[in-house]
Backbone bond lengths (Angstrom), bond angles and torsions (degrees), N, CA, C in turn:
res aa  C-N    CA-C-N  psi(-1)  N-CA   C-N-CA  omega(-1)  CA-C   N-CA-C  phi
1 M - - - 1.452 - - 1.531 109.48 -
2 T 1.312 116.25 122.12 1.455 121.57 176.12 1.517 108.91 -72.79
3 E 1.316 117.15 133.23 1.458 120.40 179.44 1.529 109.49 -66.59
4 R 1.314 115.05 121.75 1.459 121.08 175.92 1.509 106.62 -156.27
5 H 1.296 116.22 166.03 1.457 119.42 178.69 1.512 109.06 -126.79
6 F 1.315 115.33 142.99 1.459 122.03 178.01 1.525 109.16 -97.06
7 A 1.329 115.57 151.41 1.462 120.52 -176.64 1.523 112.59 -85.44
8 S 1.338 117.48 -17.80 1.462 119.91 -176.51 1.524 109.82 -154.84
9 L 1.328 115.96 161.18 1.458 120.08 176.38 1.527 112.40 -62.62
10 P 1.344 119.42 -45.28 1.468 117.92 178.39 1.525 112.43 -56.43
11 A 1.328 117.21 -39.93 1.470 120.46 178.95 1.529 110.14 -66.20
12 L 1.325 116.87 -41.31 1.460 120.81 177.25 1.527 110.25 -59.79
13 Y 1.318 116.88 -48.86 1.463 120.31 -176.98 1.528 111.84 -64.76
14 R 1.332 117.22 -37.29 1.468 119.71 176.65 1.525 110.38 -62.13
15 G 1.332 116.16 -44.41 1.454 120.24 179.08 1.517 112.19 -65.61
16 E 1.319 116.40 -41.71 1.464 121.38 -179.08 1.527 110.78 -66.82
17 E 1.312 116.29 -43.56 1.463 120.62 -179.18 1.526 111.54 -63.61
18 A 1.318 115.93 -33.46 1.470 120.50 -177.32 1.520 113.49 -84.45
19 D 1.332 117.80 -12.63 1.461 121.14 -175.33 1.528 110.49 -70.05
20 E 1.316 116.04 114.13 1.476 121.14 -176.78 1.524 112.36 -65.42
21 A 1.322 117.39 -25.76 1.464 120.28 -179.92 1.529 112.21 -65.23
22 L 1.325 116.47 -19.67 1.466 120.88 -179.11 1.531 112.32 -92.12
23 R 1.320 117.43 -3.73 1.469 120.81 -178.50 1.523 110.00 -92.66
24 A 1.318 115.49 70.21 1.461 121.13 -175.60 1.532 111.46 -82.46
25 P 1.331 117.61 150.42 1.466 120.79 175.65 1.528 110.36 -59.89
26 G 1.325 115.89 145.98 1.451 120.90 179.16 1.518 114.10 91.14
27 F 1.330 116.48 -3.56 1.462 121.44 179.62 1.525 110.54 -109.00
28 S 1.323 116.08 151.11 1.453 121.47 172.17 1.525 109.66 -64.94
29 A 1.326 115.85 155.47 1.461 120.27 175.04 1.527 111.29 -79.08
30 V 1.332 117.62 -13.43 1.466 121.84 -176.58 1.523 110.41 -76.04
31 F 1.312 116.18 127.05 1.458 123.28 178.06 1.532 108.05 -99.71
32 V 1.327 116.84 122.10 1.465 121.19 -176.59 1.536 109.11 -106.14
33 R 1.312 115.64 112.29 1.464 121.78 -179.06 1.525 111.28 -75.59
34 G 1.333 114.91 162.03 1.448 120.59 170.69 1.518 109.68 -70.27
35 E 1.337 115.30 167.45 1.465 119.78 -174.55 1.527 110.05 -142.13
36 G 1.320 115.96 131.56 1.460 121.39 178.82 1.515 109.98 143.26
37 K 1.325 114.49 -170.10 1.455 120.38 -176.90 1.527 111.48 -96.83
38 V 1.318 115.51 137.10 1.462 119.81 169.40 1.520 107.06 -62.30
39 G 1.323 115.87 133.75 1.455 119.91 -177.04 1.514 113.56 91.92
40 A 1.341 117.52 -0.04 1.463 119.98 176.17 1.528 108.49 -57.88
41 P 1.325 118.49 133.88 1.465 119.56 -176.32 1.527 113.95 -70.88
42 L 1.343 115.88 -20.65 1.467 120.78 -176.93 1.525 109.65 -124.09
43 M 1.339 116.23 123.71 1.460 122.18 179.20 1.519 108.18 -118.35
44 L 1.336 116.20 127.51 1.453 121.53 -179.39 1.521 109.07 -112.02
45 I 1.335 116.59 125.74 1.460 121.57 -175.47 1.521 109.66 -117.92
46 G 1.332 116.10 121.08 1.454 122.17 178.15 1.518 111.63 -99.24
47 E 1.321 114.77 -162.42 1.463 120.83 -175.47 1.529 112.02 -83.50
48 Q 1.331 115.27 -68.55 1.455 122.71 -177.58 1.524 107.85 -159.77
49 P 1.337 118.02 165.17 1.465 118.99 174.47 1.528 110.07 -63.87
50 G 1.319 115.97 147.96 1.457 121.02 171.61 1.516 110.21 -97.45
51 N 1.304 116.49 -169.68 1.461 120.79 -177.71 1.530 112.26 -58.90
52 Q 1.332 116.81 -46.44 1.470 119.18 -178.41 1.522 112.05 -68.96
53 E 1.325 116.76 -36.23 1.464 120.31 176.54 1.527 110.56 -65.35
54 D 1.315 116.02 -38.91 1.459 121.28 178.20 1.527 110.70 -62.95
55 L 1.323 116.45 -41.97 1.469 120.66 -178.65 1.535 111.92 -71.18
56 S 1.329 116.53 -34.31 1.471 120.35 -176.80 1.525 112.99 -91.77
57 G 1.350 116.37 -22.65 1.459 119.93 -176.24 1.518 113.68 78.21
58 R 1.349 117.19 15.53 1.462 121.77 -178.63 1.526 110.11 -127.36
59 P 1.339 117.76 145.93 1.469 120.16 -179.46 1.522 112.55 -79.85
60 F 1.323 116.03 148.21 1.465 123.39 172.27 1.533 113.36 54.02
61 V 1.323 116.19 52.68 1.474 120.49 174.80 1.528 112.14 -114.48
62 G 1.343 117.27 -3.96 1.460 121.13 178.16 1.518 111.03 -86.16
63 P 1.330 117.68 -163.85 1.470 121.38 -178.74 1.526 113.49 -56.79
64 A 1.326 118.05 -42.78 1.465 120.02 179.57 1.529 110.92 -66.51
65 G 1.315 116.32 -37.23 1.464 120.31 178.02 1.519 112.25 -66.00
66 R 1.323 115.88 -40.11 1.469 119.16 178.31 1.532 110.16 -65.56
67 L 1.323 116.78 -39.11 1.462 119.88 177.55 1.530 110.46 -65.93
68 L 1.320 117.06 -40.34 1.464 120.33 176.51 1.527 110.36 -59.36
69 D 1.328 117.17 -45.85 1.464 121.26 178.74 1.527 110.94 -58.58
70 Q 1.343 117.04 -42.93 1.466 121.43 179.72 1.521 111.04 -63.42
71 C 1.329 115.99 -42.29 1.465 119.81 -179.59 1.529 111.34 -67.73
72 L 1.329 116.80 -39.41 1.462 119.82 175.77 1.523 110.61 -63.09
73 A 1.321 116.17 -46.75 1.470 120.26 178.88 1.523 110.75 -60.49
74 G 1.331 116.18 -35.42 1.460 121.05 -179.41 1.519 113.71 -64.71
75 I 1.330 117.17 -21.41 1.470 120.37 177.25 1.532 110.87 -106.61
76 G 1.341 116.34 8.58 1.455 120.60 175.76 1.514 115.54 85.86
77 V 1.345 116.76 24.64 1.471 121.01 179.07 1.519 109.69 -115.23
78 D 1.318 116.27 126.36 1.457 122.56 174.86 1.529 107.72 -84.96
79 R 1.325 116.44 128.67 1.468 119.36 179.97 1.527 111.95 -54.48
80 A 1.323 117.50 -29.65 1.466 120.99 -178.86 1.526 112.19 -63.07
81 T 1.337 118.03 -17.85 1.462 120.73 179.16 1.523 111.60 -89.94
82 T 1.338 117.40 -0.89 1.459 122.38 -178.29 1.525 110.19 -113.16
83 F 1.320 115.56 179.33 1.463 121.56 171.65 1.519 106.95 -125.93
84 V 1.337 116.93 126.57 1.465 120.54 -179.22 1.529 109.70 -117.83
85 T 1.313 115.14 139.65 1.457 120.39 -179.56 1.526 108.68 -156.87
86 N 1.317 116.25 -177.84 1.457 121.96 177.57 1.523 110.44 -128.10
87 A 1.330 115.42 151.64 1.461 120.51 178.22 1.527 110.81 -63.12
88 V 1.335 115.82 -42.95 1.465 123.64 177.86 1.519 106.33 -110.41
89 K 1.325 117.41 133.78 1.461 120.19 -168.94 1.533 114.88 -98.55
90 R 1.324 117.13 3.55 1.471 119.89 176.89 1.520 109.68 -127.99
91 F 1.320 115.93 152.28 1.465 123.75 -177.74 1.520 109.90 -79.43
92 K 1.333 116.64 119.85 1.461 121.78 175.53 1.527 107.87 -95.49
93 F 1.326 115.88 127.17 1.466 118.78 -174.61 1.520 110.90 -151.40
94 T 1.324 113.83 165.27 1.453 121.42 170.08 1.524 107.49 -125.73
95 L 1.308 116.61 146.21 1.467 120.36 -179.01 1.520 110.90 -87.15
96 R 1.307 116.04 133.45 1.457 122.22 170.32 1.518 106.16 -128.34
97 G 1.324 115.40 98.94 1.465 119.66 -170.50 1.515 108.09 67.08
98 K 1.330 116.16 -122.22 1.469 120.42 177.68 1.529 112.03 -98.17
99 R 1.335 115.81 -3.54 1.466 119.97 -177.76 1.523 111.25 -87.54
100 R 1.324 115.59 140.51 1.458 121.96 175.23 1.534 107.82 -101.60
101 L 1.315 115.98 112.37 1.455 121.00 -177.02 1.530 111.03 -97.67
102 H 1.311 115.19 130.79 1.461 123.40 -179.35 1.518 111.73 -56.31
103 Q 1.326 116.01 135.83 1.463 123.14 172.86 1.528 107.87 -122.36
104 T 1.308 116.65 133.16 1.466 120.21 -179.26 1.531 110.50 -70.88
105 P 1.335 117.99 133.28 1.469 119.61 176.15 1.529 110.60 -59.93
106 N 1.332 116.02 140.65 1.457 119.35 179.03 1.534 109.88 -91.97
107 A 1.326 115.81 -178.84 1.469 120.66 -176.55 1.534 112.06 -59.19
108 G 1.334 116.89 -38.32 1.464 120.01 178.70 1.515 112.40 -66.99
109 D 1.331 116.47 -40.46 1.470 120.70 177.48 1.529 110.31 -60.39
110 I 1.326 115.46 -46.55 1.465 120.92 -178.73 1.526 110.14 -63.25
111 A 1.321 116.47 -42.91 1.466 120.52 -178.08 1.527 111.91 -63.09
112 R 1.330 116.99 -37.84 1.474 119.89 -179.53 1.528 111.88 -62.49
113 Y 1.320 116.77 -32.82 1.467 120.71 -177.42 1.525 113.47 -93.30
114 R 1.333 118.37 -9.81 1.473 121.00 -169.88 1.522 112.97 -57.42
115 W 1.332 117.30 -50.62 1.466 119.19 -177.84 1.514 110.54 -59.28
116 W 1.337 116.11 -42.34 1.469 120.81 -178.75 1.526 111.37 -63.47
117 L 1.320 116.88 -39.89 1.462 120.75 179.29 1.523 110.50 -65.01
118 K 1.310 116.96 -43.29 1.467 119.21 179.63 1.530 111.26 -65.02
119 E 1.313 116.44 -34.59 1.466 119.62 175.92 1.530 110.11 -68.24
120 E 1.317 117.54 -36.65 1.466 121.68 176.39 1.534 109.97 -62.68
121 V 1.324 116.72 -44.19 1.468 120.48 177.26 1.533 110.10 -60.46
122 R 1.319 116.68 -43.65 1.472 120.07 179.21 1.517 111.69 -58.48
123 L 1.331 116.31 -43.15 1.463 120.44 -176.82 1.530 112.33 -73.83
124 V 1.309 117.99 -36.60 1.472 120.47 176.99 1.523 109.65 -70.27
125 H 1.320 116.89 -37.40 1.464 124.25 175.78 1.532 112.70 60.04
126 P 1.341 116.79 54.17 1.464 119.12 177.59 1.527 111.30 -78.04
127 T 1.315 115.38 161.71 1.457 120.90 172.00 1.520 109.94 -79.35
128 V 1.351 115.08 -42.42 1.462 121.95 -176.20 1.523 109.73 -125.61
129 V 1.329 115.88 134.59 1.463 122.78 175.57 1.526 107.80 -112.57
130 V 1.327 116.55 127.66 1.461 121.33 176.14 1.526 107.77 -105.69
131 A 1.330 115.64 120.79 1.466 121.20 176.07 1.521 107.63 -92.20
132 L 1.334 116.28 110.61 1.464 122.11 -178.33 1.528 109.16 -89.87
133 G 1.318 116.48 90.81 1.454 120.73 177.07 1.515 114.20 97.96
134 R 1.337 114.62 171.77 1.470 121.50 -173.16 1.523 113.25 -67.15
135 T 1.332 117.87 -37.99 1.463 119.28 -179.14 1.517 111.04 -60.71
136 A 1.330 116.68 -46.50 1.471 120.35 178.74 1.518 110.60 -62.44
137 L 1.320 116.55 -41.17 1.457 120.47 -178.97 1.529 110.77 -65.10
138 R 1.328 116.96 -41.67 1.467 120.62 177.39 1.523 110.71 -64.86
139 A 1.315 116.69 -37.96 1.467 120.36 -179.68 1.526 111.60 -63.89
140 L 1.323 116.15 -28.81 1.460 120.77 179.96 1.525 112.36 -93.85
141 D 1.346 116.47 10.15 1.466 120.26 -174.55 1.515 109.57 55.01
142 G 1.327 115.59 38.34 1.459 120.63 -170.03 1.509 114.72 -83.40
143 A 1.310 113.63 -166.49 1.454 122.80 -175.29 1.523 110.94 -86.09
144 S 1.310 115.73 -163.28 1.463 122.02 -179.97 1.522 110.22 -91.67
145 L 1.325 116.63 127.26 1.459 119.64 178.24 1.525 110.19 -63.63
146 K 1.312 116.29 -39.13 1.467 120.18 -177.12 1.519 112.03 -62.32
147 S 1.326 117.27 -46.05 1.469 119.68 -174.99 1.522 113.71 -92.87
148 D 1.333 118.00 -21.33 1.469 120.45 -173.03 1.526 114.59 -112.52
149 R 1.314 117.43 3.48 1.464 119.45 -178.77 1.536 110.99 -54.76
150 G 1.333 114.93 133.35 1.455 120.90 176.45 1.511 115.05 77.09
151 T 1.331 117.17 4.99 1.465 122.25 -178.03 1.522 110.14 -102.86
152 L 1.310 116.49 136.01 1.461 121.14 175.68 1.523 109.10 -79.99
153 L 1.332 115.67 120.97 1.463 122.05 -176.93 1.524 109.91 -119.21
154 S 1.310 116.10 155.60 1.456 121.09 173.54 1.530 108.46 -85.51
155 W 1.340 116.01 130.22 1.463 120.57 -179.10 1.534 109.68 -146.14
156 E 1.305 116.83 110.83 1.470 123.60 174.94 1.529 112.69 47.43
157 G 1.325 115.59 46.72 1.455 120.67 176.89 1.514 114.61 81.04
158 R 1.319 116.98 5.17 1.464 121.56 178.21 1.521 109.32 -126.82
159 T 1.315 115.07 -179.74 1.453 120.65 174.92 1.520 108.85 -104.48
160 L 1.322 116.48 132.69 1.461 122.88 -179.92 1.520 109.20 -118.02
161 L 1.328 116.08 134.00 1.458 120.52 173.81 1.522 109.25 -124.17
162 P 1.332 118.54 115.75 1.459 121.55 175.37 1.530 110.66 -83.34
163 T 1.322 116.21 138.65 1.456 121.02 172.54 1.531 108.68 -152.55
164 I 1.311 116.11 -177.38 1.460 120.51 -179.71 1.524 111.05 -76.97
165 H 1.313 115.84 163.92 1.457 121.32 170.29 1.526 107.44 -84.78
166 P 1.326 118.84 139.57 1.471 118.94 -178.28 1.527 114.24 -59.94
167 S 1.324 118.22 -21.25 1.467 119.95 177.24 1.527 111.06 -62.73
168 Y 1.340 117.08 -26.85 1.464 120.74 176.59 1.529 110.33 -59.73
169 L 1.327 116.47 -41.06 1.463 120.31 -179.57 1.524 111.60 -64.65
170 L 1.319 116.29 -34.19 1.472 120.22 -179.02 1.523 111.72 -68.00
171 R 1.316 116.98 -23.00 1.469 120.64 -179.11 1.528 113.07 -89.08
172 L 1.329 116.46 -9.89 1.464 119.85 -176.61 1.524 111.46 -76.70
173 R 1.316 115.23 140.34 1.465 120.50 172.49 1.516 110.38 -105.89
174 D 1.336 115.04 -39.08 1.466 120.52 178.16 1.522 109.14 -108.69
175 Q 1.308 116.30 150.66 1.464 123.84 175.46 1.527 113.46 61.89
176 R 1.312 117.38 23.60 1.464 120.56 179.39 1.528 110.94 -61.03
177 D 1.340 117.68 -44.72 1.462 120.50 -177.92 1.523 111.16 -62.80
178 D 1.329 116.48 -43.28 1.467 120.28 -179.71 1.525 111.20 -64.77
179 E 1.322 116.06 -43.91 1.468 119.92 -178.62 1.529 111.50 -68.83
180 E 1.328 116.63 -36.09 1.464 119.15 177.58 1.524 110.56 -67.14
181 A 1.336 116.57 -39.27 1.468 120.00 177.48 1.530 110.26 -62.73
182 R 1.317 116.57 -39.95 1.463 120.30 178.44 1.530 110.80 -65.53
183 F 1.326 116.36 -40.65 1.460 120.91 177.85 1.529 110.46 -61.44
184 R 1.311 116.84 -43.22 1.468 120.19 177.96 1.523 110.86 -60.86
185 E 1.324 116.18 -39.43 1.467 118.99 178.43 1.525 111.10 -65.48
186 D 1.330 116.95 -37.57 1.471 119.93 175.05 1.529 110.00 -59.90
187 L 1.332 115.73 -46.31 1.467 119.87 179.52 1.523 111.33 -64.40
188 R 1.322 116.45 -37.91 1.464 120.16 179.03 1.531 110.80 -64.21
189 T 1.335 116.63 -40.79 1.468 120.89 177.54 1.527 110.36 -59.65
190 A 1.340 116.32 -44.43 1.469 120.60 179.40 1.521 111.13 -67.09
191 A 1.333 116.96 -43.95 1.464 121.04 -178.32 1.519 111.32 -65.43
192 R 1.320 116.16 -36.46 1.479 119.57 177.65 1.529 109.67 -65.95
193 A 1.321 117.30 -42.85 1.472 120.58 178.76 1.516 111.64 -65.29
194 A 1.345 116.43 -28.19 1.465 121.18 178.60 1.519 112.62 -85.22
195 G 1.343 117.05 -4.51 1.457 120.93 179.72 1.509 114.57 80.10
196 L 1.325 117.58 18.03 1.463 120.41 -178.80 1.532 113.23 -91.27
197 V 1.329 117.23 -20.56 1.467 121.74 175.72 1.519 109.04 -138.50
198 D 1.313 115.53 159.77 1.473 120.72 178.43 1.526 110.63 -80.79
């Protein structure tokens, strides 16, 4: 990737969507842009679009997105005041019959999108970036989710908070309430640092 800067998010997304290097086998052709206001103080970065996001063309509209919205609302934050996006902008899947099963992006997939994600962060210009899960954290060259979860860290002139992806909560059978409460506290820590809650 040649170092360059884009003047706006729409220009960035047009360039990213057209980049042939990002059209890897095993991914949907649908490019899912981030959503929210430029200048939002809080930016939340997930892994990649899921099946429902791929079909709608919008980030975080599936079950994990609905849970994220509920958790944000539970701490007094309207999603409309944030910016949500994914580290990888296309759905990686494998077919099983007619079903498209989620595949986790690998290190090469994450690396191909890294420069673009950092440029997206620059253009949105948030105060606080929340990395939702390991893929997002790896894309940001971030810290360890295990040791740094819920901690406010310094990252490229901004504040970074690593936490889990809400899809993790959907897979839990035991301790779901405890883990969801912890996730909300992580979000509250980030929102407080961003000035969105007291």
